[in-house]
C-alpha positions in Angstrom: -0.9 -20.2 -4.4 -0.8 -17.8 -1.6 -0.3 -14.0 -2.0 0.6 -11.6 0.7 0.3 -7.9 0.0 2.1 -5.2 2.1 -0.1 -2.4 2.2 0.4 1.1 4.2 -1.9 3.9 6.1 -0.5 7.3 4.8 -1.4 10.8 5.7 -3.6 12.1 3.1 -1.5 13.9 0.1 -3.3 17.6 0.3 -3.0 17.1 4.3 -0.7 20.0 6.1 1.6 18.1 8.1 2.2 18.2 11.4 5.4 17.0 13.6 5.6 15.8 17.4 8.2 17.0 19.2 10.2 13.7 18.5 10.2 14.9 15.1 7.7 12.1 13.8 4.7 12.5 11.8 2.0 13.6 13.9 -0.5 11.2 12.2 -3.5 11.7 14.5 -3.5 15.1 13.6 -4.4 14.6 9.9 -6.8 12.3 8.0 -5.2 9.4 6.4 -5.6 6.7 3.5 -4.4 3.6 1.6 -0.9 4.5 0.0 -2.4 4.9 -3.3 0.7 3.4 -4.8 -0.1 0.3 -2.8 -3.7 0.6 -4.5 -2.0 -1.0 -7.8 -0.4 -4.1 -5.3 -4.1 -4.9 -4.5 -5.1 -4.4 -8.3 -2.7 -7.1 -9.3 -3.1 -9.3 -6.2 -6.9 -9.4 -7.1 -6.1 -9.9 -10.8 -4.6 -13.1 -10.1 -7.0 -14.4 -8.0 -9.8 -13.4 -10.8 -7.6 -15.4 -13.0 -7.7 -18.8 -11.0 -3.6 -18.4 -10.1 -4.3 -17.2 -6.4 -6.2 -19.2 -4.5 -5.7 -16.5 -1.4 -5.0 -13.3 -0.6 -3.6 -11.7 3.0 -3.0 -8.1 3.4 -0.4 -6.9 5.8 -0.1 -3.5 7.4 2.0 -2.0 10.6 0.7 0.9 11.8 -1.5 2.6 14.5 -5.0 1.7 15.5 -6.1 3.7 12.5 -4.4 1.8 9.6 -7.2 -0.5 9.7 -9.1 2.0 7.4 -6.8 1.1 5.0 -6.9 -2.3 5.5 -10.6 -2.8 4.9 -10.6 -0.2 1.7 -7.9 -3.3 0.4 -10.4 -6.0 1.5 -12.9 -4.0 -0.5 -11.1 -4.4 -3.5 -10.7 -8.1 -3.0 -9.1 -10.7 -0.9 -9.6 -12.5 2.2 -8.1 -11.5 5.1 -5.5 -9.2 6.8 -2.8 -8.7 9.6 -2.7 -5.6 11.6 0.3 -5.4 13.3 -0.2 -2.9 16.0 2.1 -2.0 19.0 2.7 1.4 21.0 6.7 0.2 21.0 6.8 0.6 17.0 6.2 4.4 17.1 9.4 6.2 15.7 10.4 2.9 13.6 12.4 3.4 10.6 12.4 1.5 7.3 15.1 -1.1 8.6 12.8 -1.6 11.9 9.4 -2.0 9.4 11.5 -4.6 7.6 12.5 -6.8 10.6 8.7 -6.5 11.7 7.3 -7.4 8.3 9.7 -9.6 7.6 8.5 -11.7 10.8 4.7 -11.5 10.0 5.3 -12.7 6.7 6.9 -15.8 7.7 3.7 -16.8 9.3 1.5 -16.5 6.1 3.2 -19.1 3.9 3.0 -17.1 1.1 3.9 -17.8 -2.3 4.3 -14.5 -3.6 4.6 -11.0 -2.0 3.3 -8.2 -4.0 4.0 -4.4 -2.4 3.6 -0.9 -4.2 6.8 0.6 -5.7 7.0 3.1 -2.6 4.8 4.5 -0.4 3.0 7.9 -1.3 4.3 9.7 2.5 8.2 8.8 2.5 8.8 7.4 -0.9 12.1 5.6 0.3 11.2 2.4 -2.0 13.4 0.6 0.1 11.3 -1.7 2.5 10.5 -4.5 0.1 13.8 -5.0 -1.1 14.9 -5.1 2.9 11.9 -7.5 3.3 13.1 -9.8 0.5 16.8 -9.6 1.5 15.5 -10.5 5.4 13.7 -13.6 3.9 16.2 -14.7 1.2 13.7 -14.3 -1.5 14.3 -12.7 -4.8 13.2 -9.1 -5.6 11.7 -8.2 -8.9 11.0 -4.1 -8.6 8.9 -1.7 -10.6 6.8 -3.7 -12.4 4.3 -2.9 -15.2 3.0 -6.3 -15.7 2.9 -9.6 -13.6 2.3 -13.0 -14.4 2.8 -16.9 -12.8 3.2 -19.7 -14.1 3.4 -22.6 -12.1 6.3 -22.0 -10.1 7.8 -18.7 -11.8 6.7 -15.2 -11.8 7.4 -13.3 -14.8 7.4 -9.6 -14.8 7.8 -6.5 -17.3 9.7 -3.4 -16.4 10.4 -0.2 -18.1 13.7 1.4 -18.9 14.5 4.4 -20.4 15.7 2.2 -23.8 13.5 -1.0 -23.5 11.2 -2.7 -21.5 12.6 -5.8 -19.9 11.3 -9.4 -19.0 12.4 -10.9 -15.9 11.7 -14.1 -14.1 12.4 -15.4 -10.7 11.4 -18.6 -9.0 8.5 -18.6 -6.5 8.6 -17.6 -3.3 9.5 -14.1 -4.8 8.5 -10.5 -3.7 7.5 -8.3 -7.0 7.0 -4.4 -6.7 4.3 -2.9 -9.1 4.2 0.8 -10.7 1.3 2.9 -11.2 1.8 1.9 -14.7 1.2 -1.9 -14.1 -2.9 -1.2 -14.3 -5.4 1.1 -13.0 -6.8 -0.1 -9.6 -10.4 -0.5 -9.7 -13.0 1.5 -6.8 -14.4 -0.4 -4.4 -18.1 -1.7 -5.0 -21.0 -1.6 -2.5 -20.7 -5.4 -2.1 -16.8 -5.3 -2.0 -17.4 -2.7 0.8 -20.2 -4.5 2.5 -18.5 -7.5 2.4 -14.9 -6.4 3.7 -16.8 -5.7 6.9 -17.0 -9.8 7.7 -13.8 -10.4 6.3 -11.1 -11.3 9.4 -8.5 -9.0 10.7 -6.1 -10.2 13.0 -4.3 -8.0 15.0 -0.6 -8.9 16.3 1.8 -7.3 18.6 5.6 -7.4 18.7 5.2 -10.0 21.6 3.3 -12.2 19.0 6.1 -11.6 16.2 8.8 -12.6 19.2 10.3 -8.9 18.4 11.9 -7.6 21.6 10.6 -3.6 21.9 14.1 -2.6 21.8 14.7 -3.6 18.2 12.1 -1.4 17.0 10.8 2.2 17.7 13.7 5.3 17.8 15.7 3.0 20.4 16.4 0.5 17.6 16.3 2.5 14.8 19.7 2.9 12.5 18.6 6.5 11.8 17.7 9.7 12.9 15.9 12.8 12.0 18.1 15.4 13.3 15.8 18.4 12.2 12.5 19.1 10.6 12.1 22.3 8.6 8.7 24.0 7.2 9.4 24.1 3.2 10.1 27.6 2.3 7.0 29.4 0.5 7.3 29.8 -3.1 8.2 33.0 -4.3 5.2 35.0 -7.0 6.0 34.5 -10.4 6.8 37.2 -13.0 3.9 38.4 -15.0 5.0 39.7 -18.5 1.9 41.5 -20.1 2.5 41.7 -24.1 2.7 45.6 -25.0 4.6 45.1 -28.3 7.8 43.9 -26.8 6.6 40.6 -24.9 9.2 38.5 -26.8 12.3 40.7 -26.1 11.2 41.0 -22.4 11.0 37.4 -22.0 14.2 36.6 -23.8 15.6 39.2 -21.2 14.0 37.5 -18.5 15.4 33.8 -19.3 18.9 35.3 -19.7 19.2 36.9 -16.9 18.1 33.4 -15.1 20.5 31.7 -17.4 17.6 29.6 -18.9 18.7 30.1 -22.3 
């Protein structure tokens, strides 16, 4: 069974984001990493390979040249090869365009199972995986906390507010996993060295037979009209206990309609 894992290179969560004049994130100005939520998808794929269920793992990513850093980390955790979709025309692509590109790349992998993180840690939209599944005509099982494959069926568990569901679908299928699906491993030194020798193929839009006008800002279905910095947090109120702290705290809560 062949597995494809969608991964994304995202800005570090602790980095100060800067925006370009076109209101896109200036990714060149901040350090990046493999999206933490995607690490859980990598982990599930590697576990299936270790169990003898998967025979091949391919990672797919779309992004700038530095996105290869995320690819190498995933390969250090496990897996066989990667595809990096790199094209200047992709700048400004929204979720709709991203799903178009990833679906085109996936059609060229013959994957039986596609695994994704539940969302990327930069935008946290959680829509691209299901858009990809729709474009490929595949069932999508989302927010899985456990994944198993038996013959030609994938079965997942997912938690709701009231219960744990067990849901199954025939392969090929797409699954998204949450951060409760199992702790992602750290790459070993041996894995890091081996990752440098694993093949990473670069694909352009032309390779995927996608016109530049279908992606980027020109082909986007959505538009970012304004970017405003988040206002600084106001300092909190400190109540020093001088014998009346309980009364003052109750008055504060009442004044702020918190009681």
